KOLMITI-230839 format. One record per residue (C-alpha): residue in one letter; x, y, z. Coordinates in Angstrom, 3 decimals, padded with zeros to 6 digits, always signed. Each point is the difference from the previous one (the first is absolute). Layout:
<atoms>
- rest x y z
- A X Y Z
...
</atoms>
This chain:
<atoms>
- rest x y z
- M +000.000 +000.000 +000.000
- L +001.267 +003.455 -000.874
- F -000.434 +003.198 +002.001
- N -000.842 +001.709 -003.290
- S -003.043 -002.167 -000.730
- Y -003.727 +000.516 +000.464
- P -000.548 -003.181 +002.084
- F +002.649 +001.124 +002.471
- I -001.176 +003.616 +000.300
- F -003.754 -000.570 +000.086
- L -000.285 -003.448 +001.585
- F +003.029 -001.440 +001.787
- L +001.267 +003.110 +001.796
- P -003.400 +001.237 +001.317
- V -000.968 -003.476 +001.232
- V +003.329 -000.556 +001.760
- L -000.119 +003.459 +001.603
- L -003.562 -000.475 +001.263
- G +000.779 -003.456 +001.369
- Y +003.200 +001.188 +001.657
- F -001.622 +002.836 +001.913
- A -003.146 -001.988 +000.810
- L +002.097 -002.754 +001.560
- G +002.066 +002.615 +001.831
- R -002.873 +000.293 +002.469
- A +000.500 -003.653 +000.958
- G +003.606 +000.460 +001.105
- N +003.512 +000.275 -001.395
- L +000.476 -003.489 -001.419
- A -003.086 -000.442 -002.206
- P +000.814 +002.880 -002.400
- V +003.601 -001.227 -000.280
- I -001.190 -003.466 -001.050
- W -002.527 +001.569 -002.394
- L +002.675 +002.131 -001.647
- A +002.389 -002.963 -000.296
- L -002.723 -002.113 -001.639
- A -000.896 +002.880 -002.304
- S +003.670 +000.307 -000.956
- L +000.103 -003.696 -000.899
- A -003.167 +000.440 -002.049
- F +001.592 +002.970 -001.781
- Y +003.071 -002.097 -000.796
- S -002.002 -003.033 -001.104
- V -001.924 +001.889 -002.690
- S +002.978 -000.128 -002.347
- N +002.311 -002.436 +001.835
- W -002.260 -002.673 +001.466
- Q +002.569 -002.691 -000.890
- F +002.472 +001.504 +002.462
- V -002.169 +000.772 +003.035
- L +001.182 -003.190 +001.709
- L +003.614 +000.937 -000.770
- L -000.540 +003.398 +001.607
- L -001.660 -001.558 +003.071
- A +002.773 -002.587 +000.304
- S +002.609 +002.758 -000.175
- V -001.793 +001.996 +002.712
- A -000.347 -003.035 +002.299
- F +003.582 -001.161 -000.531
- N +001.553 +003.402 +000.694
- Y -002.223 +000.618 +003.016
- L +001.123 -003.299 +001.560
- I +003.667 +000.654 -000.756
- G -000.364 +003.494 +001.432
- L -001.691 -001.422 +003.089
- L +002.945 -002.324 +000.598
- L +002.419 +002.897 -000.323
- I -002.051 +002.355 +002.196
- T -000.671 -002.436 +002.858
- R +003.574 -001.364 -000.133
- R -001.248 -003.538 +000.718
- L +002.843 -001.554 -001.920
- R +002.150 -002.620 +001.636
- A +001.025 -002.523 -002.633
- L +000.412 +002.549 -002.795
- P +001.859 +003.324 +000.172
- R -002.069 +003.080 -000.809
- R +002.282 +000.887 -002.911
- A -000.804 -003.360 -001.637
- V -003.737 +000.579 +000.416
- L +000.314 +003.456 -001.562
- A +002.056 -001.413 -002.873
- A -002.585 -002.731 -000.582
- G -002.852 +002.502 -000.015
- V +001.662 +002.480 -002.349
- S +001.245 -002.813 -002.250
- C -003.502 -001.432 -000.380
- D -001.367 +003.459 -000.829
- L +002.685 +000.573 -002.606
- L -000.440 -003.527 -001.358
- G -003.688 +000.592 -000.618
- L +000.712 +003.355 -001.625
- G +002.806 -001.537 -002.044
- I -002.060 -002.910 -001.313
- F -002.917 +002.092 -001.191
- K +001.909 +003.060 -001.163
- Y +003.404 -001.206 -001.146
- A -000.218 -003.701 -000.893
- G -000.920 +000.809 -003.605
- F +002.792 +002.573 -000.224
- V +002.612 -002.447 +001.297
- A -001.243 -002.776 -002.273
- A +000.086 +002.279 -003.052
- N +003.577 +001.061 +000.723
- L +001.135 -003.586 +000.600
- D -001.640 -001.023 -003.264
- A +001.787 +002.827 -001.823
- L +003.354 -001.111 +001.430
- L -000.357 -003.775 -000.070
- S -002.815 -000.629 -002.510
- T -001.876 -002.079 +002.561
- G -003.377 +000.476 -001.657
- F -001.451 +000.423 +003.497
- T -002.573 +002.748 +000.567
- V -002.054 +001.104 +002.983
- N -003.246 +001.925 -000.342
- L -001.623 +000.926 +003.297
- L -002.751 +002.532 +000.576
- L +001.363 +002.764 +002.248
- P -002.118 +000.653 +003.114
- V -000.814 +003.711 +000.034
- G +001.479 +001.772 +003.010
- I +002.361 -002.824 +001.010
- S +002.997 +002.349 -000.010
- F -001.714 +002.409 +002.378
- Y -001.406 -002.443 +002.539
- T +003.249 -002.007 -000.021
- F +002.199 +003.021 +000.756
- T -002.482 +001.235 +002.603
- Q +000.287 -003.288 +001.876
- I +003.772 -000.332 -000.363
- A +000.331 +003.359 +001.764
- F -002.314 -001.314 +002.736
- L +002.145 -003.114 +000.547
- V +003.273 +001.930 +000.074
- D -001.424 +002.464 +002.529
- A -001.353 -002.885 +002.094
- Y +003.504 -001.468 +000.078
- R +001.403 +003.394 +001.014
- G -002.494 +000.259 +002.866
- K -001.923 +002.887 -001.568
- V -003.395 -001.727 -000.279
- A -002.711 -000.159 +002.609
- H -002.312 -002.999 +000.287
- Y -002.814 +000.607 -002.500
- A -003.295 -001.841 -000.228
- W -000.522 -002.166 -003.077
- P -002.911 +002.068 -001.464
- H +002.017 +003.227 +000.216
- Y +003.019 -001.604 -001.648
- A -002.144 -001.536 -002.738
- L -001.556 +003.381 -000.741
- F +003.429 +001.653 +000.051
- V +001.167 -002.271 -002.836
- T -003.221 -000.218 -002.033
- Y -001.300 +003.584 +000.455
- F -001.463 +000.617 -003.446
- P +001.042 +003.651 -000.597
- H +003.656 -001.143 -000.033
- L -000.247 -003.679 -000.960
- I +000.199 +000.296 -003.774
- A +002.649 +002.663 -000.585
- G +001.320 +001.218 +003.322
- P +001.098 +001.894 +001.953
- I +002.132 -002.493 +001.903
- L -001.460 +000.288 +003.498
- H +001.786 -000.159 +003.340
- H -001.554 -001.790 +002.947
- Q +000.928 +002.681 +002.553
- D -001.852 +002.579 -002.076
- M -003.117 -001.917 -001.028
- I -000.964 -002.590 +002.632
- P -000.412 +002.563 +002.828
- Q -002.423 +001.859 -002.272
- F -001.996 -003.192 -000.559
- E -000.052 -000.609 +003.746
- A -001.223 +003.519 +000.840
- A -003.703 +000.367 +000.757
- S -000.145 +003.512 -001.483
- S +000.361 -001.273 -003.577
- K -003.131 -002.154 +000.351
- R -002.298 +003.032 +000.205
- P -000.842 +002.083 -003.088
- N +001.868 +003.304 -000.106
- P -001.727 +002.391 -002.431
- H +003.132 +002.128 -000.386
- L +002.212 -002.984 -000.908
- I -002.656 -001.408 -002.326
- L -000.260 +003.357 -001.802
- C +003.783 +000.351 -000.279
- G +000.222 -003.602 -001.161
- L -002.558 +000.624 -002.732
- I +001.870 +003.106 -001.148
- I +003.365 -001.788 -000.161
- F -001.590 -003.016 -001.677
- G -001.617 +002.271 -002.603
- V +003.297 +001.715 -000.784
- G +001.724 -003.376 -000.356
- L -002.767 -001.339 -002.238
- F +000.318 +003.070 -002.240
- K +003.777 -000.485 -000.236
- K -000.496 -003.595 -001.061
- T -002.937 +000.193 -002.402
- A +000.553 +003.470 -001.476
- L +003.760 +000.591 +000.160
- A +001.729 -003.407 +000.005
- D -002.453 -001.688 -002.365
- G -000.280 +003.183 -002.067
- I +003.676 +000.051 -000.951
- Q +000.341 -003.752 -000.481
- P -000.554 +000.067 -003.821
- L +003.143 +002.124 -000.442
- V +002.166 -002.694 +001.590
- S -000.370 -002.131 -003.132
- L +001.894 +002.628 -001.998
- A +003.203 -001.342 +001.555
- F -000.995 -003.505 +001.065
- G -002.403 -000.937 -002.791
- P +000.495 -002.057 -003.149
- V +000.978 +002.988 -002.180
- T +003.613 +001.207 -000.046
- P +000.053 +003.413 +001.747
- S +001.847 +003.105 -001.073
- F +002.131 +002.018 +002.432
- D -002.896 +002.188 +001.144
- Q -002.483 -002.875 +000.147
- A +002.374 -002.065 +002.117
- W +000.350 +002.866 +002.470
- I -003.745 +000.673 +000.049
- G -000.712 -003.682 +000.640
- A +002.636 -000.313 +002.731
- L -001.225 +003.173 +001.710
- A -003.608 -001.132 -000.362
- Y +000.826 -003.218 +001.849
- T +001.931 +002.009 +002.591
- F -003.111 +002.026 +000.806
- Q -002.441 -002.868 -000.468
- L +001.843 -002.007 +002.656
- Y +000.206 +003.085 +002.215
- F -003.725 +000.764 +000.001
- D -000.948 -003.682 +000.088
- F +002.051 -000.628 +003.144
- S -000.882 +003.365 +001.530
- G -003.687 -000.606 -000.705
- Y +000.064 -003.463 +001.546
- S +001.845 +001.291 +003.071
- D -002.591 +002.754 +000.489
- M -002.893 -002.395 -000.456
- A +001.463 -002.468 +002.512
- I +000.496 +002.776 +002.572
- G -003.494 +001.390 -000.656
- I -001.705 -003.392 +000.345
- S +001.883 -000.749 +003.211
- L -000.863 +003.400 +001.471
- M -003.701 -000.805 -000.363
- F +000.616 -002.864 +002.452
- G +001.905 +002.341 +002.326
- I +003.352 -001.610 -000.884
- F +003.030 +002.052 -001.105
- L +002.199 -001.672 -002.614
- P +003.633 +001.072 -000.379
- I +000.823 +002.373 -002.835
- N +001.499 -001.974 -002.869
- F +000.383 +002.707 -002.646
- N +001.178 +003.579 +000.459
- S +000.475 +001.881 -003.303
- P +003.174 -001.912 -001.009
- Y +000.476 +001.946 -003.245
- K +000.680 +003.086 +002.093
- A +003.148 -001.674 +001.332
- R +003.280 +001.889 -000.483
- N +002.140 -003.147 +000.171
- I -000.478 -003.740 -000.190
- I +000.317 -000.434 +003.779
- D -002.915 +002.390 +000.410
- F -001.889 -001.878 -002.730
- W +000.140 -003.240 +002.001
- R -001.185 +001.826 +003.093
- R -003.105 +000.946 -001.970
- W -000.701 -002.961 -002.342
- H -001.502 -003.191 +001.435
- M +001.052 +001.209 +003.422
- T -000.974 -003.122 +001.955
- L +002.007 -002.217 -002.368
- S +003.003 +002.308 +000.363
- Q -000.314 -000.215 +003.790
- F -000.309 -003.786 -000.128
- L +003.066 -000.376 -002.216
- R +001.966 +002.345 +002.262
- D -001.020 -001.585 +003.330
- Y -000.118 -003.679 -000.960
- L +002.595 -000.294 -002.767
- Y +002.421 +002.928 -000.329
- I +000.711 +000.448 +003.732
- P +000.259 -003.763 +000.750
- L +002.469 -000.259 -002.901
- G +002.139 +002.540 +001.824
- G -001.327 +003.267 -001.390
- N +002.719 +002.621 +000.115
- R +001.673 -001.380 +003.138
- H +002.925 -001.751 -001.718
- G +001.470 +002.669 -002.218
- P -001.001 +001.632 -003.284
- T +000.797 -002.962 -002.272
- L -002.306 -002.427 +001.794
- R -002.578 +002.765 +000.274
- Y -000.191 +000.230 -003.786
- V -000.064 -003.792 -000.315
- N -002.907 -000.112 +002.474
- L -001.819 +002.707 -001.940
- M +000.370 -001.941 -003.251
- V -001.150 -003.272 +001.589
- T -002.969 +001.696 +001.656
- M -001.171 +001.798 -003.127
- G +000.620 -003.018 -002.228
- L -002.185 -002.157 +002.248
- G -002.501 +002.857 +000.229
- G -000.221 -000.024 -003.772
- L -000.456 -003.769 -000.079
- W -002.767 +000.338 +002.602
- H -001.996 +001.985 -002.566
- G +000.047 -002.796 -002.561
- A +001.730 -003.146 -001.205
- A +001.831 +001.445 -002.989
- W +003.470 +001.323 -000.777
- T -001.535 +003.366 -000.880
- F -001.011 +000.444 +003.644
- V +003.455 -001.053 +001.173
- I +001.571 +002.607 -002.295
- W -002.481 +002.607 +001.215
- G +000.997 -000.721 +003.608
- A +003.707 -000.074 -000.874
- L -000.291 +003.371 -001.751
- H -001.510 +001.525 +003.118
- G +002.755 -001.627 +002.046
- I +002.575 +001.689 -002.243
- Y -001.895 +003.285 +000.263
- L +000.049 -000.226 +003.802
- C +003.727 -000.808 +000.066
- I +000.739 +003.026 -002.200
- N -002.246 +002.181 +002.168
- H +001.796 -001.068 +003.186
- L +003.409 +000.452 -001.635
- W -000.916 +003.513 -001.080
- A -001.454 +000.858 +003.418
- N +003.192 -001.169 +001.724
- H +002.682 +001.062 -002.465
- G -001.561 +002.447 -002.453
- P +001.067 +003.645 -000.102
- A -001.823 +002.575 +002.089
- I -002.516 +002.089 -001.934
- A +000.385 +003.740 +000.369
- P -003.147 +001.643 +001.419
- R -000.512 +002.104 -003.127
- F -000.198 -003.183 -002.113
- K -002.256 -001.857 +002.444
- R -003.220 +000.515 -001.961
- L +001.640 -001.011 -003.271
- A +001.537 -003.072 +001.644
- D -003.370 -001.003 +001.509
- T -001.685 +000.321 -003.399
- A +002.722 -002.087 -001.640
- A -000.258 -002.662 +002.725
- F -003.800 -000.119 -000.311
- T +000.183 -000.343 -003.805
- L +002.721 -002.658 +000.087
- T -001.900 -001.990 +002.629
- F -003.202 +000.037 -002.034
- L +001.753 -001.019 -003.217
- A +001.805 -002.830 +001.794
- V -003.337 -001.242 +001.336
- V -001.571 +000.148 -003.491
- V +002.853 -002.059 -001.487
- A -000.415 -002.628 +002.713
- W -003.780 -000.140 -000.568
- V +000.668 -001.132 -003.583
- F +001.426 -003.260 +001.375
- F -002.859 -000.220 +002.502
- R -002.620 +000.229 -002.762
- A +001.673 -001.926 -002.836
- D -000.901 -003.627 -000.655
- S +003.640 -000.982 -000.531
- M +003.535 +001.325 +000.142
- T +000.020 +000.218 -003.787
- S -003.130 +002.145 +000.009
- A +001.371 +002.293 +002.719
- L +003.300 +000.541 -001.789
- F -001.853 +000.621 -003.269
- V -002.173 +002.731 +001.573
- L +003.028 +001.604 +001.650
- S +001.850 -000.038 -003.334
- K -002.872 +001.917 -001.575
- M -000.029 +002.481 +002.904
- A +003.713 +000.610 -000.634
- D -000.343 +000.522 -003.775
- P -001.218 +003.557 -000.798
- T +000.622 -000.518 -003.718
- Q -003.372 -001.731 -000.370
- V -002.733 +002.475 +000.906
- A -003.634 -000.196 -001.109
- F -001.300 +003.028 +001.852
- G -003.402 +000.843 -001.455
- S -003.299 +001.318 +001.270
- A -000.778 -003.239 +001.858
- E +003.369 +000.006 +001.767
- T -000.463 +003.680 +000.883
- I -003.324 -000.746 +001.699
- D +001.536 -002.978 +001.794
- A +002.906 +002.142 +001.203
- V -002.414 +002.589 +001.417
- F -001.860 -002.838 +001.704
- I +003.258 -001.180 +001.596
- M +000.809 +003.555 +001.150
- V -003.349 +000.257 +001.804
- Y +000.682 -003.248 +001.849
- A +003.513 +001.167 +000.863
- A -001.323 +003.285 +001.384
- I -002.423 -001.857 +002.273
- A +002.660 -002.414 +001.235
- W +002.661 +002.673 +000.538
- F -001.934 +002.998 +001.294
- A -003.380 -001.050 +001.404
- P -000.281 -000.844 +003.719
- N -000.572 -003.671 +000.688
- T -003.057 -001.420 +001.702
- Q +001.456 -000.252 +003.492
- E +001.116 +003.635 -000.212
- I -003.452 +001.118 -001.120
- M -001.766 -002.067 +002.651
- G +002.547 +000.423 +002.801
- Y +000.326 -003.785 +000.332
- D +002.322 -000.756 +002.906
- H +000.380 -003.729 +000.450
- A +002.321 +000.284 +003.019
- N -002.363 +002.213 +002.007
- R -003.197 -001.566 -001.371
- T -001.428 +003.292 -001.262
- V -001.536 +001.005 -003.314
- G -002.052 +002.874 -001.361
- E +000.916 +002.454 +002.760
- G -000.299 +002.832 -002.528
- L -003.661 -000.843 -000.651
- A -001.196 +001.375 +003.313
- S -001.557 +003.145 -001.485
- R -003.384 -000.514 -001.602
- P +000.704 +001.873 -003.302
- K +003.215 -001.965 -000.631
- R -001.689 -003.250 +000.978
- T -002.923 +000.649 -002.353
- A +002.325 +000.913 -002.882
- F +002.003 -003.189 +000.555
- I -003.140 -002.121 +000.031
- Y -001.259 +001.427 -003.312
- A +003.425 -000.210 -001.657
- S +000.548 -003.551 +001.240
- A -003.481 -001.065 -001.124
- A +000.826 +001.272 -003.501
- V +003.367 -001.793 -000.021
- L -001.625 -003.214 +001.263
- A -002.713 +000.259 -002.646
- F +002.567 +000.447 -002.787
- G +001.986 -002.915 +001.404
- I -003.072 -002.270 +000.052
- L -001.007 +001.038 -003.520
- G +003.527 -000.805 -001.186
- I -000.095 -003.593 +001.259
- Q +000.781 -002.383 -002.837
- Q -001.120 -003.579 -000.376
- H +003.335 -001.439 +001.126
- S +002.827 +002.225 +001.180
- E +002.304 -001.614 +002.560
- F +002.530 +001.901 +002.018
- I +003.473 -000.487 -001.434
- Y +001.414 -001.095 +003.374
- F -002.521 -002.863 +000.187
- R +002.400 -002.195 -001.975
- F +002.848 +000.503 +002.470
</atoms>
């Protein structure tokens, strides 16, 4: 089921909200169970084959976590239990996501004739990483004893289940345990509807609206220099508004239940360097990779050389997490190289004179954006050959077919760029503060509140009218 679908907006969400708050009168546990069951129903609509796999993963990790939390281990050391738990999680992820990739590469090297074709469970990357973080924290003594229904809801919570964010137990489970979230809060419901409407508009009007231009670079026809750039930039902004729209919709839906999701997207194309970009793009994944991979590898504690090695390993695996293809590995490796260069410049680059500061910032912003666009070509391409072909066309200004159609497309791209670079993002507009659990503080005055309601109703209406028959979020396949 998609957030940007009529059954979800007009049937599933209202029914789940009404049931959640109705059961809230019966106590704290009933609405938690209701929401967990609703989340499983949401997942089963398009992935019914893998509901048992999801439940088995939840049960297995809860039991392993329980062993680590209670410390009732005599025959086995806790480190071995943690290793077994994480290994089983990674094994399940590896079989479904990477078995075909490994088999294809072995066949290419050894001509084995062996192939593997498995249907990928949607969301497996997100709920696997969420639970690995839980197990590692349980081993480190950072996890309290949680009841089974609260843990099950933490993993299966439908606003995040399909495409993130990667949740953290210390942030989410206390919210599920709190009695205050079981009562309807008109202010949070209104703010949730506004944020959901903005996200829906981003998805159906902006992301889906620019999608046809992507084929100029990645379609069957050989592109010219300008068409290759228009197509690459179109995908750059399509992915931006697709992910931004989903993130807003997830936050908005969760707010209606009185639950604050972490911010996962913070205007990354405004970044002035690649380090800043990764603090803004897929923020919960960046935090996971930092806390549970980069730092355990040694981080920057063992000298600059190993620091750069750890960065490359982390980003390479981060790229592979997005998909089982060499194009994703190259995408991650490129960002690893970008980060190494950024750190080298920050540590050893020349000081910029104050009078050149604005020029230097503009140059850094432009270079960062162009580097990101180049990497997105690998992210989008079906193969290495296709990616290198598109990049070769982007680097060949001798073949230009700039006509009236390309002029209109270029103007279209400029409008999208202006929105991404200069417009305030949703959390800035709404004053969404995940840490302090506040939102919409600027809507206290009646005139501003009324204006927001009318504007948001219009945006929501345009978003609903723009819903297409089948338009998945791009991150669903990761």
